C-alpha positions in Angstrom: -36.5 26.6 -3.2 -33.9 24.5 -4.8 -31.1 26.2 -6.8 -30.8 25.7 -10.6 -27.5 23.9 -10.0 -29.1 21.5 -7.6 -31.9 20.8 -10.0 -29.5 19.9 -12.8 -27.4 17.7 -10.6 -30.5 15.9 -9.3 -31.8 15.3 -12.8 -28.5 14.0 -14.2 -28.0 11.8 -11.1 -31.4 10.2 -10.9 -31.7 9.7 -14.6 -28.8 7.3 -14.6 -29.1 5.7 -11.2 -32.5 4.3 -11.9 -31.5 2.5 -15.1 -31.3 -1.2 -15.0 -27.8 -1.1 -16.7 -26.4 0.8 -13.7 -27.9 -1.6 -11.2 -26.7 -4.7 -13.1 -23.2 -3.3 -13.7 -22.8 -2.2 -10.1 -23.8 -5.6 -8.7 -22.2 -7.9 -11.2 -18.8 -6.2 -11.7 -17.5 -7.0 -8.1 -18.7 -10.6 -8.7 -16.9 -10.7 -12.0 -13.7 -9.3 -10.4 -13.8 -12.0 -7.7 -14.4 -14.7 -10.3 -11.4 -13.4 -12.3 -9.2 -13.7 -9.2 -10.3 -17.3 -8.4 -10.7 -18.5 -12.0 -7.1 -19.6 -12.5 -7.1 -21.7 -9.3 -10.4 -23.3 -10.2 -9.2 -24.1 -13.7 -6.0 -25.7 -12.4 -8.0 -27.7 -9.8 -10.7 -29.0 -12.2 -8.8 -29.3 -15.5 -6.6 -32.3 -14.8 -4.8 -33.7 -17.9 -5.9 -37.0 -19.4 -3.9 -40.1 -18.6 -1.1 -40.7 -21.1 1.4 -43.5 -21.7 4.8 -42.4 -23.0 7.2 -44.8 -24.6 10.8 -44.1 -23.9 13.4 -45.3 -26.4 16.5 -44.6 -24.3 19.6 -45.5 -26.2 21.8 -43.9 -23.6 20.5 -45.8 -20.6 20.7 -42.7 -18.3 17.5 -40.7 -18.9 14.8 -43.3 -18.3 15.8 -43.9 -14.6 15.8 -40.2 -14.0 12.3 -39.8 -15.6 10.8 -42.5 -13.3 12.4 -40.9 -10.3 11.6 -37.2 -11.0 8.1 -37.4 -12.5 6.5 -39.1 -9.6 4.1 -36.1 -9.1 2.8 -36.4 -12.6 0.3 -39.1 -11.9 -1.4 -38.8 -15.3 1.9 -39.7 -17.2 3.1 -43.3 -17.3 6.6 -44.0 -18.7 7.3 -47.4 -20.4 10.8 -48.2 -21.5 10.9 -50.0 -24.9 13.8 -51.7 -26.7 12.3 -51.6 -30.2 13.3 -49.2 -33.0 11.9 -45.7 -33.1 9.7 -46.4 -36.2 8.1 -49.4 -34.5 7.4 -47.4 -31.3 5.8 -44.6 -33.4 3.6 -47.1 -35.2 2.3 -48.6 -31.9 -1.1 -47.1 -31.1 -0.6 -48.2 -27.5 1.5 -45.1 -26.8 0.3 -41.5 -26.7 3.8 -40.2 -27.2 7.3 -41.4 -27.8 10.5 -39.9 -26.2 13.6 -40.8 -28.2 17.0 -40.4 -26.5 20.2 -40.5 -28.7 23.0 -42.7 -27.5 25.4 -39.8 -26.9 22.9 -37.6 -25.1 25.5 -36.6 -22.5 27.7 -35.1 -25.2 24.8 -34.0 -27.4 21.6 -33.4 -25.4 20.1 -31.5 -28.3 19.6 -34.9 -30.1 16.6 -35.9 -27.9 13.2 -35.7 -29.5 9.5 -36.0 -28.3 6.9 -37.3 -30.7 3.3 -36.6 -29.8 0.2 -38.1 -31.5 -2.0 -35.2 -30.4 -1.4 -31.6 -29.4 1.6 -30.8 -27.2 1.7 -30.0 -23.5 3.7 -27.2 -22.1 3.9 -28.8 -18.7 5.1 -32.2 -20.1 7.7 -30.5 -22.4 9.0 -28.3 -19.6 9.3 -31.2 -17.2 11.1 -33.4 -19.7 13.5 -30.6 -20.7 14.3 -29.9 -17.1 15.0 -33.6 -16.2 17.1 -34.2 -19.3 19.2 -31.1 -18.7 19.7 -31.9 -15.0 20.6 -35.6 -15.7 23.1 -34.6 -18.4 24.7 -32.0 -16.1 25.1 -34.5 -13.3 26.7 -37.1 -15.7 29.1 -34.5 -17.1 30.2 -33.5 -13.6 30.9 -37.1 -12.6 33.3 -37.3 -15.6 35.7 -35.0 -13.6 36.1 -37.8 -11.0 35.9 -35.5 -8.0 35.4 -37.4 -4.8 32.1 -36.8 -3.0 31.0 -34.5 -5.8 27.2 -35.0 -5.1 27.6 -34.1 -1.5 29.7 -31.1 -2.3 27.1 -29.8 -4.7 24.3 -30.4 -2.2 26.3 -28.5 0.5 26.8 -25.4 -1.7 23.2 -25.1 -3.0 21.2 -22.3 -1.5 17.7 -21.0 -1.9 17.6 -17.5 -0.5 14.2 -16.1 0.3 14.7 -12.3 0.5 12.3 -10.5 2.8 11.2 -7.0 1.8 10.4 -4.8 4.8 9.3 -1.2 4.7 9.9 1.2 7.6 7.1 3.6 8.3 7.5 7.1 9.7 7.6 5.7 13.3 10.3 3.2 12.4 8.0 0.1 12.5 8.7 -2.7 10.1 6.0 -3.7 7.6 6.3 -6.8 5.3 5.6 -5.9 1.7 5.6 -7.6 -1.7 6.7 -5.6 -4.8 4.9 -8.1 -7.1 1.6 -7.9 -5.2 1.9 -4.1 -5.0 2.5 -3.8 -8.7 -0.6 -5.9 -9.7 -2.7 -4.2 -7.0 -1.7 -0.7 -8.3 -2.3 -1.8 -11.9 -5.8 -3.1 -10.9 -6.7 0.3 -9.3 -5.3 2.1 -12.3 -7.5 0.1 -14.7 -10.6 0.8 -12.6 -9.9 4.6 -12.8 -9.1 4.3 -16.5 -12.4 2.7 -17.1 -14.3 5.3 -15.1 -12.6 8.3 -16.6 -13.3 7.3 -20.1 -16.8 5.8 -19.6 -18.3 8.6 -17.4 -16.3 11.4 -19.2 -17.8 10.3 -22.5 -21.2 10.0 -20.8 -21.0 13.8 -20.1 -20.0 14.6 -23.6 -22.7 12.4 -25.2 -25.4 13.9 -23.0 -24.5 17.4 -24.1 -24.4 16.5 -27.8 -27.8 14.8 -27.6 -29.4 17.8 -25.8 -27.7 20.2 -28.2 -29.1 18.3 -31.3 -32.6 18.3 -29.7 -32.3 22.0 -29.1 -33.0 21.4 -25.4 -30.0 23.4 -24.3 -31.4 26.5 -26.0 -34.5 26.3 -23.8 -32.6 25.4 -20.6 -30.0 28.2 -20.8 -32.9 30.7 -20.8 -33.4 29.9 -17.1 -30.0 28.3 -16.1 -26.6 29.9 -16.6 -24.3 27.9 -18.9 -21.7 27.5 -16.1 -24.4 26.1 -13.8 -25.6 23.8 -16.5 -22.1 22.4 -17.3 -21.2 22.0 -13.6 -24.6 20.4 -12.9 -24.0 17.8 -15.6 -20.4 17.1 -14.5 -21.3 16.8 -10.8 -24.5 14.8 -11.4 -22.7 12.2 -13.5 -19.8 12.2 -11.1 -22.1 11.4 -8.2 -23.2 8.3 -10.2 -19.5 7.2 -10.4 -19.0 7.9 -6.7 -22.1 5.9 -5.8 -20.9 2.9 -7.8 -17.4 2.9 -6.3 -18.9 3.3 -2.8 -21.1 0.2 -3.4 -18.1 -1.7 -4.6 -16.1 -0.7 -1.6 -18.9 -1.9 0.8 -19.2 -5.2 -1.0 -15.4 -5.8 -1.1 -15.2 -5.0 2.7 -18.0 -7.5 3.4 -16.1 -10.1 1.3 -12.9 -9.3 3.1 -14.5 -9.5 6.6 -16.7 -12.5 6.2 -15.9 -14.5 3.0 -12.1 -14.5 3.0 -11.7 -16.0 6.5 -14.2 -18.7 5.6 -12.6 -19.9 2.3 -9.0 -19.7 3.5 -7.5 -23.0 4.8 -6.6 -22.9 8.5 -2.8 -23.3 7.7 -3.0 -20.3 5.4 -5.0 -18.3 7.9 -2.3 -18.9 10.5 0.4 -17.5 8.2 -1.7 -14.5 7.2 -2.0 -13.8 10.9 1.8 -13.9 11.1 2.1 -11.4 8.3 -0.3 -9.0 10.2 1.7 -9.5 13.4 5.0 -9.0 11.6 6.4 -12.5 12.5 6.0 -14.1 9.1 9.0 -16.1 7.9 8.9 -16.5 4.1 11.6 -19.1 4.1 9.7 -21.4 6.4 6.3 -20.9 4.7 4.6 -23.8 3.0 2.8 -21.3 0.7 4.1 -18.9 -1.8 5.2 -15.8 0.2 3.7 -13.3 -2.3 0.3 -15.2 -2.1 0.3 -15.1 1.7 1.1 -11.3 1.7 -1.7 -10.8 -0.9 -4.2 -12.7 1.2 -3.2 -10.7 4.2 -4.0 -7.5 2.3 -7.3 -8.6 0.9 -8.4 -10.0 4.3 -7.9 -6.7 6.0 -11.0 -4.6 6.0 -9.0 -1.5 7.0 -6.6 -1.9 4.1 -9.4 -2.5 1.6 -11.3 0.6 2.9 -8.1 2.7 2.6 -7.5 1.7 -1.0 -11.1 2.5 -2.0 -10.8 5.8 -0.2 -7.8 6.7 -2.4 -9.6 5.4 -5.5 -12.6 7.6 -4.6 -10.5 10.7 -4.0 -8.6 10.4 -7.3 -11.7 9.4 -9.1 -13.5 12.6 -8.0 -10.5 14.8 -8.8 -9.6 13.1 -12.1 -13.3 12.9 -13.3 -13.9 16.6 -12.5 -10.8 17.5 -14.4 -11.4 15.4 -17.5 -15.2 15.8 -17.5 -14.6 19.5 -18.0 -12.6 18.7 -21.1 -15.3 16.3 -22.4 -18.0 18.9 -21.6 -16.2 21.5 -23.7 -15.8 19.0 -26.6 -19.5 18.0 -26.4 -20.7 21.6 -26.5 -18.5 22.4 -29.6 -19.7 19.7 -31.9 -23.1 18.5 -33.3 -22.5 14.7 -33.3 -20.3 12.0 -31.8 -18.4 11.5 -35.1 -17.2 15.1 -35.1 -16.1 14.7 -31.4 -13.9 11.8 -32.1 -11.0 13.9 -33.4 -11.2 16.4 -30.5 -11.4 13.6 -28.0 -7.8 12.8 -28.7 -6.8 15.7 -26.4 -8.6 14.0 -23.5 -7.9 10.4 -24.3 -4.2 10.6 -25.1 -3.0 11.7 -21.6 -5.2 8.9 -20.1 -3.6 6.3 -22.3 -0.1 7.6 -21.7 -0.8 7.5 -17.9 -2.0 3.9 -18.2 1.1 2.8 -20.2 3.4 4.5 -17.8 1.7 2.9 -14.8 2.4 -0.5 -16.4 6.2 0.2 -16.0 6.1 1.5 -12.5 7.1 -1.8 -11.0 10.8 -1.1 -12.0 11.0 2.0 -9.8 7.9 3.6 -8.4 10.0 6.4 -6.8 11.9 7.5 -9.9 11.9 11.1 -10.9 9.6 10.5 -13.8 7.2 8.6 -11.6 7.0 11.4 -9.1 6.5 14.1 -11.8 3.9 12.0 -13.7 2.0 11.6 -10.4 1.9 15.4 -9.9 0.9 16.5 -13.4 -2.9 16.7 -13.4 -3.3 15.1 -16.8 -1.6 11.9 -15.6 -1.6 12.1 -11.8 -4.9 10.3 -11.0 -3.8 7.0 -12.6 0.0 7.2 -11.9 -0.4 8.1 -8.3 -3.0 5.4 -7.7 -0.5 2.9 -9.1 2.2 4.3 -6.8 0.0 4.2 -3.7 0.2 0.4 -3.7 3.9 0.8 -3.1 3.4 2.9 0.1 4.7 6.2 -1.2 5.1 9.1 1.3 1.8 10.5 2.4 2.8 14.1 1.5 3.2 13.2 -2.1 -0.4 11.8 -2.2 -1.9 15.0 -0.7 0.2 17.3 -2.8 -1.0 15.4 -5.9 -4.6 15.7 -4.8 -4.2 19.4 -4.1 -2.7 20.1 -7.5 -5.4 18.0 -9.2 -8.4 19.7 -7.6 -6.8 23.2 -8.1 -6.3 22.3 -11.8 -10.0 21.3 -12.1 -10.9 24.9 -11.1 -8.8 26.2 -13.9 -9.9 23.7 -16.4 -13.6 24.2 -15.5 -13.1 28.0 -16.0 -11.7 27.4 -19.5 -14.3 24.8 -20.4 -17.1 27.0 -19.2 -16.0 29.7 -21.7 -16.0 27.2 -24.5 -19.3 25.8 -23.4 -21.2 29.0 -23.3 -20.2 29.7 -26.9 -20.2 26.1 -28.3 -23.8 25.3 -27.3 -25.1 27.8 -29.7 -22.9 26.8 -32.6 -24.3 24.5 -35.3 -23.3 23.2 -38.7 -19.6 23.7 -38.5 -17.0 21.5 -37.0 -14.7 23.7 -34.9 -11.0 23.7 -35.1 -8.6 23.9 -32.2 -8.0 27.5 -33.1 -11.8 28.1 -32.7 -11.8 26.5 -29.3 -8.9 28.7 -28.2 -10.6 31.8 -29.5 -13.8 30.9 -27.7 -11.9 30.4 -24.4 -10.4 33.9 -24.8 -13.8 35.6 -25.0 -14.7 37.8 -22.1 
């Protein structure tokens, strides 16, 4: 015969898994995440600017040659030097824009102006600014009459590509990217943030609805309040675990079969170099951070490890916070009354999210270590730090503290729950909740 706890868990789990909303969300969310990752590249590839003709009224005689030379990769932009006054050029409908250069641009580069007949373009404005500044700087340097000045400047220019390597416990080198680690950690933090709030409030709402329907009064006659509370928490938690597991499987399939297929051969070769530890960022024809990111996402083992950590901290964080949401739900009669008490659960989650956004500066700072150990903030902060390859002992200590804290929080929440489910008509204060928790 099944235990009462098992019955409650089975009911809460099956009731939510069979819903169309769960199936649709589970299948479409990974697709949406993939689309969000490739959308910027697709937009850049397919949204080419319209062809434009720009008149250049160059009264200095030094900017127009530089524009023709430096803007060769902007195929959609055609420069045409005109000798007519500015007013005449502006009145000519043949030109989409007019660039006016003052005669003393070398001494006063701020006198240049760009006139557009339609909306501006950040790319065009940035390119023109860069070329004008570079040309003016070169002309000013030539005024010093230093022999072989261009050659001297070329010889001192340097473009350092700093490699970042991490030494593991065995002394092996591993190529890492702080920027990629930051965004990866932030993505995992947002996933956990969404799950903690969404499924935590699901537990609270379920308890409030059953309390208003007087269902709980009937259920507790055959099921202990502690079993009922834990059954709801574990049942809803298993739904979250199932969803994360499905996502992990789908992402591993994408990593194993889709990523190698869509990557160009030249990029695949450099990804292989990253995995072999022979990648040279300075000689790479691609952005080094992008190559390292592709190496991460094309590794099934790495993806599986990340989702394992997400699953562990999701379970621990959800059990901890769901206990708080369950206590809140049992103490009120409607969602409106719960909004004020929810602050005690939502505020630490929001603080953890905000702190995770600043971890890129120093993921191993004293504050980061402490925030990743305190159970109210540790699930999200530690997940964000994991992307930076923090020491393994810190991860397991954080998990141990988190699960131990759940036991204490569940004990307190159960005391509030067993009293709150029978309370109607009065919105409890914080003092009331503390008093209920102290009942023997």
